[in-house]
N, C-alpha and C positions, 0 to 999 in steps of 0.2 A: 291073472292075479287080479288083488283086489283094487279096488280104489284108494287114490290118496286122499285122506283127510281134508275138508278146507272148510273156513267158517266165512260168512260172508256179514256185514254189517250194512244194515236198510234203514236210511233215514228219508223220513217224509211228513207231509199231513204239516209245512210249515205254512202260518200265517202269524202275524203283530196285530194285538189289538189293544187300542184304550178304555182305560177301564171307565170312563164317561160312554162308551160302545153298549152293543148289549151281552147278555149274560156272554160269559166264556162257556159253558153246557152247547151251548147254540152250534157251536163250530160246526164244519159241514163234512171241511178235508179239502175245500174248492183254495186251490192254487192257482196264480195263472204266472206265466214268465216274464211279461214283456209291460208288465201295463204298471207295476209297482215303483214306487221311491227305495223301499227296501231290501237291503241287501243280507245275507251273512256268509262268514266263513266257519267253515268246520275242521277243527286241527284234531287229529288225532293223537296224542300224548302217551309216552309209554309202550306203543305198539311198533314192529320194526323202525327203529331208532335207526338203525344202521344203513338206514334205506338214504340214498343221498335226493329224492323227491320226496319233498313233502306231503303227506298225505293230506290235501285242502281239496275242500270243494267250492266254489262260487255260487248260490243261487236267490232267484229273487222272491221277496215274501208278500201275501196280501192281507188282506183281512177276508175275515169268513164269509162277506158279503157277493165277492166278484159270481160271475153266473158259470164261468168257463171254467169247469173242476182243473186238474194239473200237482196233485200232490206230491209226487214223490222227485227226492230231493237228489239221493248219492246214496251210491254205494262203496264199501271198501270188503277187498276181501284180503283174508290168511290163510294161508299154508300153517299145517300142523306144525315145522319151525319154527315160523315165528311169533309162534301163540308161545313156543316154550320160552322162546328171549323174551318173548315181554317182560313189563315191569309187575311189580304186586299188584299195583293200584291201577291199570292204564286208564284214562281218561277222555271224553270226547268232551272237545273243547268249543261251543257258538261263541260267534262273536258276530252282534247285528249292526249294521250299518245304515241312515240313509243318508240318500247322496243322487247323486246322478247315475244315469243309468248306460253309460255309455263303457263298454268294456274296459279301455285304457285308462279311467280315471277312476273307478268304482272306489278302490282304497287307498288315492291319494286324497284325497278330494271330500269324501264321504264324511257324515257324522259319526261320531261309536254312541250309540243306543246301550247299549251294557251287554253282557257275556250272563254265556250259564254253562256248567257242565256238567256231565252225565258218567258216572262209575262205571265199567266197562269189566264185565267177567265172562272174558269169551269159550273158558274151558266148560260154561253152562250152556253151551250152543256145538258143543263138541257133536251130542248124540240127540239133538232136542232144540224146535225153537225156544226163545225166550225173547219179551222185553222187555228193555232195559228202563224205557219212560214212556207214557206215554198220556198226556194232557197238558195242563198251561203252566207256565216256570213265568217269574220275575223276572225283567232285563233289571232291576236296579235293588239293591242289597239291603237300602234302607226301609223307613218306612212309610215313609211319603207313598202316595200313588203313584204309580210306572206302568209304561207299555209293555205288554205280555205276550211272552213267546209259547207258540203253541207248535208241539213237534211230537214225533212218533219216533223212536229208536232200537229195532228190531237186531236179532240177531238169528242165522240159524245152519243147522248144519248145511254147506254143498259138496259135497264130494266129488271128483273129477278122476277121470284117466290122466295120467298124463306122460309123454312121448317125447323123446329126446335124438335126434339122427347123432350118428358115429362119427357123423363127418361135414360135409359142406355138400349140399346136394347135387351137385353137378360133380360128383365123384363118387355116383352110388353107393351110399354108403347105409350100415345096416340103419333099423330102427329099433332103440327099444323101450321098453315101457320100464319104466321110474316108480319107485315106492320107498320111500329115505334111500339107505344106502343099498338097496338091493335093485339091480335092473336085469331085464332079461330081453332078447332078442322077440319080437315079433314078426318083422318083415324086413323086406329090400326096398329101398326107392331106387333105382335105374335109372340114368340119367341118359338122353341119347338121342338123335339128329333124326326127327321125323323124317319116316319115305313124303315124298311130298303128294299124296296121295288125296285131293281135293274132296273126294267120294265122303269121305270121312270127319276128314277137319278142313273145310273149304277156310281159303286166306286169298287176299290182291294178286293176281296174276301178273301182275308187274314188278317182279324186283327189281332194287337197286342194288348196287356195291354197299350202300353204307345202307345195310338194314342189318336185326337180328333177327331171327327166324327161327324155325324149323324145332327148336326146343323143346323135350318134353321127358316129363318125369312119369314110372310108370310104379307105384308101389306093386310090389309084389309079398301074396303069404308066405310064413314056410316052407311049403309045397313049392314053391314056385308057383305057382297061379295068379294073374294079374287080379288085384282084388280093387283097386282107384287109380287112373292117371291123369294129369294136368298135361295138356297139349296148349302152346299158342295159337292159336286160333287166327289172329291179328299181328303180322310184325312188327317191332319198335322201329320205329324211320324216324329219322329228325326232321320236323318243320323246315319249310323251307329258310333258308337262309340261318340258320341253326343250328347248335349240334346240340338240340335237346331235342327229347320227347313231348311233346306240348297234349296240354288238356285237349285240343278240341279234332285231336290225333291217334291215340293214345293206342299202347298196345293193349293185346285181350289174351286173357288163356281161359280155354274150358275146361272144367274139372270133370271128368266123367266117372262113370261106375258100370259096368258088365250089367247086361238087361238079358243073360241067358241068350245060348245058342251061337256064342261067339261074339254077338253085338252087342254095343256100347249107347248107354245113354248120357244124355249132359243133365249135367246135377248143378252147375253154379259156373258162374263166369266173373272172372276177375280180371280187371282192367286197368292198366298204371299208367304214369306219368312222371316228366318231373318239371316241377312249379315253376312260375317266368320267373323272369328277375335276377337273375342270379342265386335262386335260391336251391339250397341244399337239399330241400326236400322231395321223395317223392310222395307222389299223392297215387290214391286207390279208391275202388271203388266194386266192391263187392256183392251182386245179382245171387239170389238163389231162382233155377230157373223148376218150378215146378208145373209137374206136366199138364194140367188142365187150368193154369190159368196164367197169368203176366205173369212178367219177372218181376220180383220185390227188392228194392237193395237194402241189405241188410247191414251194411258196415263203409264206410265213406270219410277218409281221414287221410293223411300227412304222416310220412316216416322218414323221420333224417336217414340222408344215405350217408350221411359218416358217420353218424353214432350209432345207428338204425333202431330197435323201437320193438312199443306190442302191436299186436295187431290185432283186435279182438270185434266179436259179435255178441252182443249181450243186447236184451231185448229187455233189459231191469232198468240199467243204468243210467240211459239217456245217452249214451253215448253213440248209438245207427236213429237212424231215421223210422222205425217201426216202433216207436212207442206214445201214437197219439191213442187216447184214451178215449173210452166213450161213457166214463163214468168214473170217479174217482177212487183212489185205491184208499185199501183198508188195511193199513199195515199193521192198525193197533188190533186185527183180528184174525189174518190171516198172513202165509204165505207170499212176499210178492216174488220170487224167483219159482213159484211154481205154475205147475199150468191152470190154476185157477187165476192168475191175473189179467181185470178183462186189459187188455191194449189193442182191439179192436180188430183183431187179427182173427183169418179163421182157427180155430182148433187143432184140424192136421198137418198143420205146416207147424214142423220142429222149433221154429224161429219165435212161437208164443210162449216158450216157457223160462223166461230170466235167461240166464247167461248161459251161453252154448259152447264158445270158445276162444282160446287165445291162442297165442303164438310171438316166441318174443326171437327176432333177428337180429343179425349185426349189421354193421354198414358196411360202406367201400372198403377195400384192400384187408379185412380182420376174416380169419377164421370163423366163420359162422355155423354153429349148429345149433341147428332150430330148437327149441322148446316147446311144445304144445300140450295145453290143457284142454278136457272136451268135458262137461259136464255128461253125467253117471247118465242124466234119462235119457238123453241122446245116439249114446252107444246102444243099440242092439244087437248085430250083428257086426264080423270083420269089417264088410265093406262102409260099414259107417265110420268108423276108426280109421280107416285107407280114406276116405275122401278128405278128411280135416286135415290129417299126415300131407295131404297130394295140396290143397290147399297151401298150405305153410309152404311147401318148397314151393310151389308158384311164388306167393308175394317174395320168397329169399329169392328168387333168380329175377326176379323182376327189380330186384334194387340193382343187380349187375347189370338188367338189359336195357334198364333208363338211366346209366352212367352216361356221361357226355362222350360222344362220337368222337371229340381229339382225342379220348384217351383208350387203352390199348385194353381188351378184354383179355381176361387168363389163358390159357392154349386150352384148357377143358372147353371152354366157349365157340371156341373156334371153329368154323367148320373147316 
């Protein structure tokens, strides 16, 4: 089945300039995230209006004289269905502030310097990249000299394969590929309690009564052959004197792929824990395990154990720690989510190519049927897609594994 069409909006090359400074044409695209008193709020109006979470991003701004390039600011993703529901005249509204850099008080005590609006037509970007704006705009509507804002706003097609579990991962569901209202089965995600074979999956040799261990989920293709798996490599155990899995002693999964001749090779490692101080958040960290290099962290964040949330690997949006650039990113002349982006990573690694994958999972006590999106450039075979499906299953099961140990697990997860 063909991938689903998506469009990605990219915003960057942000800078503030006073008319008394050097000419706008000298802008170099250099923006540094920490040393500036300027911030902006980016709001998309008329797009995804039914979403309970506003499309807002806060980023710092500085003048073009800063020597440290860091020009990418934010990205926003839209499916074909969301584009069809959009208003006829969607807008990107950008409000620029000057004030404290403390995150807790950015928009409460900061001074609003001005606003700009950029018209958007995402239908233009469904088949080819397009630029909505690239240059300077005045932050004031009057004729008096005012500060100027430089920005680049681009949109480009970003097709993705979409997979959806037909049930909770611990119930060994089928996995369907989705396109619009059409779905077709592509694999089976089989949950089991792994045999304690330390030769393949070593874990601590001193089990306790209060630990969650041995969970495994294997993805089989339609012929029944295993094409990927996720297996607990480190049990989920409570820290001493508490009912929580701590960050200092997280549980961990190995994501593995077939390596021929009946053997498997590690592809990634997912760690998860319960955040401290009575928090309902589950923290996670995902590392890819290159065969000839040290592990690289691609995603690290939290998900609400009560409401669930989205896990994402995205080397473009700035939500992962792998986007340290060697130079300014030119949104005005090329794609930001393609393989040509200069993010200081080896070109043979898949995570050098913008959006990689995302997975939506539900919270505790809810029927969770994870939905997985994978960028088409990261899927060249069945095993590629299956590895991301296994990773999504491991993340979903980690919500249960990080449940307070004073609470009982559902029967499918108890040995």
